[in-house]
C-alpha positions in Angstrom: 72.3 -59.5 51.6 75.3 -58.2 49.6 78.6 -57.9 51.4 82.1 -57.1 50.3 82.6 -60.8 49.6 79.3 -61.7 48.1 76.8 -60.6 45.5 73.2 -61.8 45.3 71.2 -62.2 42.1 67.7 -63.3 41.0 67.0 -66.0 38.4 64.0 -65.8 36.1 62.8 -69.2 34.9 60.2 -71.1 32.8 57.8 -73.0 35.0 55.8 -74.8 32.3 56.1 -78.3 30.8 58.7 -80.6 32.5 60.3 -77.7 34.3 60.9 -78.2 38.1 60.8 -74.4 38.6 58.2 -72.7 40.8 59.1 -69.1 40.0 61.9 -66.6 40.8 64.9 -67.8 42.7 67.6 -66.0 44.7 71.3 -67.0 44.5 74.6 -65.8 46.0 78.0 -65.4 44.3 81.0 -65.3 46.5 84.4 -63.7 45.9 85.9 -66.9 44.6 83.2 -67.3 42.0 81.2 -70.0 43.7 77.4 -69.8 43.5 74.8 -71.2 45.9 71.0 -71.1 45.9 69.5 -69.1 48.7 66.0 -70.3 47.8 62.7 -69.6 46.1 62.0 -65.8 46.3 58.5 -66.0 45.1 56.2 -68.3 43.1 55.3 -67.0 39.7 54.3 -68.3 36.3 57.0 -68.2 33.6 58.8 -65.2 35.0 61.3 -65.3 32.1 62.7 -61.8 32.3 63.4 -59.5 35.3 64.3 -55.9 35.9 65.0 -53.8 39.0 63.9 -50.2 39.8 66.8 -47.8 40.0 66.7 -47.7 43.8 66.5 -51.5 43.8 63.4 -51.4 46.1 61.2 -53.0 43.5 61.5 -55.9 41.0 59.5 -56.2 37.9 58.9 -59.5 36.1 57.0 -60.5 33.0 54.9 -63.6 32.8 55.6 -65.1 29.4 52.1 -66.4 28.8 49.1 -66.0 26.6 45.8 -65.9 28.5 42.2 -66.0 27.3 42.5 -62.3 26.5 45.5 -63.0 24.2 47.9 -61.1 26.5 50.6 -61.8 29.0 51.2 -60.0 32.3 53.7 -57.9 34.2 54.2 -58.2 37.9 55.7 -55.7 40.5 57.3 -57.0 43.7 58.7 -55.3 46.8 62.2 -56.6 47.5 62.3 -57.7 51.2 65.4 -59.6 52.4 65.4 -62.9 50.6 61.8 -62.8 49.4 59.7 -60.9 46.9 56.3 -59.5 47.9 53.8 -59.2 45.1 52.3 -55.7 44.9 50.2 -56.1 41.7 49.9 -57.5 38.3 48.9 -55.8 35.0 48.5 -56.7 31.4 51.6 -56.4 29.2 49.6 -55.4 26.2 50.3 -58.5 24.1 50.9 -62.3 24.1 54.1 -63.9 25.4 56.0 -60.9 26.9 59.7 -61.9 26.9 61.6 -58.8 28.1 61.0 -56.0 30.5 63.0 -52.8 31.3 62.6 -50.0 33.8 64.1 -46.5 33.7 65.1 -44.0 36.4 61.6 -42.4 36.2 59.9 -45.7 36.8 58.6 -46.2 33.3 58.3 -49.9 32.3 58.6 -51.4 28.8 57.3 -54.9 28.1 58.3 -56.5 24.8 55.5 -58.9 23.7 56.9 -61.5 21.3 53.8 -63.1 19.9 51.9 -59.8 20.2 54.5 -58.1 18.1 54.3 -54.9 20.3 55.7 -53.1 23.3 53.6 -52.1 26.2 54.3 -48.9 28.3 53.5 -48.9 32.1 54.8 -47.1 35.1 55.8 -47.9 38.6 53.8 -45.9 41.1 55.8 -44.2 43.9 55.2 -47.0 46.4 55.8 -49.8 43.8 52.6 -51.0 42.2 52.3 -50.9 38.4 50.0 -48.5 36.7 47.5 -49.8 34.2 48.8 -50.2 30.7 49.4 -46.6 29.4 50.1 -47.3 25.7 51.1 -49.9 23.1 53.6 -49.5 20.2 52.3 -52.0 17.7 54.8 -53.2 15.1 53.9 -54.2 11.5 55.7 -55.9 8.7 57.7 -59.1 8.2 61.2 -60.3 7.4 62.5 -62.8 4.9 62.7 -66.1 6.9 60.1 -68.5 8.3 60.7 -67.1 11.7 59.8 -63.6 10.4 56.3 -63.9 9.0 54.9 -61.5 11.6 56.2 -59.0 14.1 58.0 -60.4 17.2 59.1 -57.7 19.6 62.0 -59.2 21.5 63.4 -56.4 23.7 63.0 -52.7 24.4 65.7 -50.4 25.7 66.1 -46.9 27.2 69.0 -45.2 25.4 71.4 -43.8 28.1 72.4 -41.0 25.8 69.1 -39.2 25.5 66.5 -41.4 27.3 64.8 -42.4 24.0 63.5 -45.9 23.4 64.8 -48.6 21.0 62.6 -51.6 20.5 64.0 -54.6 18.7 61.7 -56.7 16.5 63.0 -60.1 15.3 60.0 -60.6 13.1 60.1 -57.4 11.1 63.9 -57.5 11.2 64.0 -53.8 12.4 64.8 -51.6 15.3 61.9 -49.2 16.2 62.7 -45.8 17.7 60.4 -43.8 19.9 60.1 -41.6 23.0 57.7 -41.0 25.9 55.6 -37.9 25.3 56.1 -35.0 27.8 52.9 -35.8 29.8 54.2 -39.4 30.1 51.2 -41.2 28.8 52.1 -42.3 25.2 54.9 -43.5 23.1 55.6 -41.2 20.1 57.5 -42.4 17.0 60.9 -40.9 16.2 62.0 -39.7 12.8 63.1 -41.9 11.3 61.0 -44.5 13.1 62.8 -47.7 12.0 66.1 -49.0 11.0 66.2 -52.2 8.9 68.9 -54.8 9.7 70.6 -57.1 7.2 68.0 -59.5 5.7 67.5 -62.6 7.8 69.4 -61.2 10.8 66.5 -61.5 13.3 67.8 -58.9 15.8 67.2 -59.8 19.5 69.1 -57.9 22.1 71.6 -55.0 22.2 74.2 -53.4 24.4 75.3 -49.7 24.6 79.0 -48.7 24.4 79.8 -46.4 27.3 81.1 -43.7 24.9 77.5 -43.2 23.6 78.7 -43.5 20.0 78.1 -47.2 19.3 75.5 -49.8 19.9 76.0 -53.5 19.4 73.0 -55.6 18.3 72.9 -59.4 18.8 71.2 -61.0 15.8 69.5 -64.3 16.7 68.9 -65.8 13.3 72.2 -64.9 11.6 74.4 -65.6 14.8 76.1 -62.3 14.5 76.7 -58.9 16.1 76.1 -55.6 14.2 77.6 -52.2 15.2 75.3 -49.2 15.0 76.7 -45.7 14.7 75.0 -42.7 16.2 74.6 -39.8 13.8 74.8 -36.1 14.7 71.0 -35.8 14.5 70.5 -38.7 17.0 69.5 -41.3 14.4 71.6 -44.5 13.8 73.3 -46.0 10.8 74.3 -49.6 10.4 77.9 -50.5 10.6 79.8 -53.8 10.0 78.6 -57.2 11.2 80.8 -59.9 12.8 79.9 -63.6 13.3 79.5 -64.8 16.8 80.7 -68.3 15.7 84.2 -69.7 14.9 85.1 -70.2 11.3 83.9 -73.5 9.9 81.0 -74.0 12.3 77.9 -74.7 10.2 75.5 -76.5 12.6 72.3 -75.0 13.8 72.8 -72.0 16.2 70.9 -68.9 17.5 72.6 -66.0 19.2 70.7 -64.8 22.3 72.2 -62.3 24.8 74.9 -59.6 24.6 76.8 -57.5 27.1 79.8 -55.1 27.1 82.4 -54.6 29.8 82.3 -51.3 31.6 85.6 -50.2 30.1 84.0 -50.7 26.6 86.8 -53.0 25.5 85.1 -56.3 25.2 81.7 -57.5 23.9 80.3 -60.9 24.8 77.4 -62.8 23.1 75.8 -66.2 23.8 75.4 -68.9 21.2 72.7 -71.6 21.6 73.6 -74.7 19.6 77.4 -74.0 19.6 76.7 -73.5 23.3 79.4 -70.9 23.9 80.1 -67.3 24.8 81.7 -65.3 22.0 84.5 -63.0 23.2 84.9 -59.9 21.0 87.5 -57.1 21.2 86.4 -53.6 20.5 88.7 -51.4 18.4 88.8 -48.2 20.5 89.3 -46.0 17.4 86.3 -47.0 15.3 84.3 -49.5 17.4 85.0 -52.4 15.0 84.6 -55.9 16.6 87.1 -58.7 16.3 86.1 -62.3 17.5 88.9 -63.4 19.8 87.4 -66.8 20.5 84.5 -68.8 21.9 84.3 -70.3 25.4 82.1 -73.3 26.1 79.3 -72.3 28.5 79.2 -75.7 30.4 75.7 -76.5 29.4 73.1 -76.2 26.7 70.9 -73.2 25.6 72.6 -70.2 27.1 69.6 -67.9 26.8 70.9 -65.2 29.1 74.1 -64.3 31.0 75.4 -61.5 33.1 78.7 -60.0 34.1 79.1 -59.9 37.9 79.1 -56.4 39.4 82.9 -56.4 39.8 83.2 -58.0 36.2 85.5 -60.7 37.5 83.0 -63.4 36.4 80.4 -64.1 33.8 77.4 -66.2 35.0 75.6 -68.1 32.3 72.0 -69.4 32.5 71.8 -72.7 30.6 68.1 -73.2 29.9 68.2 -76.8 28.7 70.7 -78.3 31.2 69.2 -76.6 34.3 72.5 -75.1 35.5 74.2 -71.8 36.0 77.9 -71.8 35.1 80.5 -69.4 36.4 83.2 -68.3 34.0 86.3 -66.5 35.3 87.0 -63.4 33.3 90.4 -61.9 32.7 89.8 -58.1 32.6 93.0 -57.4 30.6 92.5 -59.9 27.8 88.7 -60.4 28.0 89.1 -64.2 27.9 87.1 -66.6 29.9 87.9 -69.8 31.9 85.4 -72.3 33.3 85.2 -72.2 37.1 82.1 -73.9 38.5 78.4 -74.6 38.2 75.3 -75.0 40.3 71.9 -76.5 39.6 69.1 -74.2 38.6 65.6 -75.1 37.3 65.2 -73.9 33.7 67.1 -70.7 34.2 66.6 -68.0 31.5 67.4 -64.7 33.2 70.2 -63.5 35.6 69.7 -60.2 37.4 72.2 -58.9 40.0 70.9 -56.7 42.8 
């Protein structure tokens, strides 16, 4: 249970291979930044990304798998104290779903990496998932060996107008759509797509609170690109900033990205350099400046999260089986290592 002094969060994991994980775990963060594991919330197969309903009564997880039907699955759980109660499981519409999102109306988006598409479902009033309502199938390819086919990596509800932005690493594009009025289909926007810089491999994004700018984390080019909202609601590509320090040339992929609630700082995770990039936002034009990189205390920071009070950043280091707490200075944006705790193949952190 959350109190004034503690915040709880769920951890999505990989359960395959040599992983010691059994599913979704629950942890607690105290006011000093220390983390402890509460325990296994529920057994689940490769629950690599998680989302909560707006009222926080239900948790949705994807199972990053490819079954005999060439699809993965999405699960709905009722949140009950320190456990999760499975309500039902539905197809995600494609193989290896790697991201899930829920909006205030209960619509669910599942981004299927290998399937190269996004599935639309809905949470029923009492929590179960509907059957798959629709699929947005991506087509095309990029310029690198990671981009020979579509690879949907995330899907987002735009807080400005409720529209949908799907990011495809494989086609190197952002795909825009909305849910039709009767709520059963995804309809393409005009324009439908925005191409990123060749070889970027876009992965995740974060919305600036002013509604004018979006920042996209590019996995393959280890960079962050600003998007500018036009008067007609479409987006144009702005400047791109590296998430790595000057002179670093070893292998790296950028993974996750978040912005502080005041809109002053953007953070992005680097796998290879194994750091969190700290970027300052120019309040006048949204331009980013890399202030520095803080080591994340482990390897493979696939996902991270700001604590609800934004005093800390918690980093899920997939390859070293640990979650690291970084103390955040809200005035400078800079980070300081604080502590760590063991976690089995952690790849998603979700505060509740």
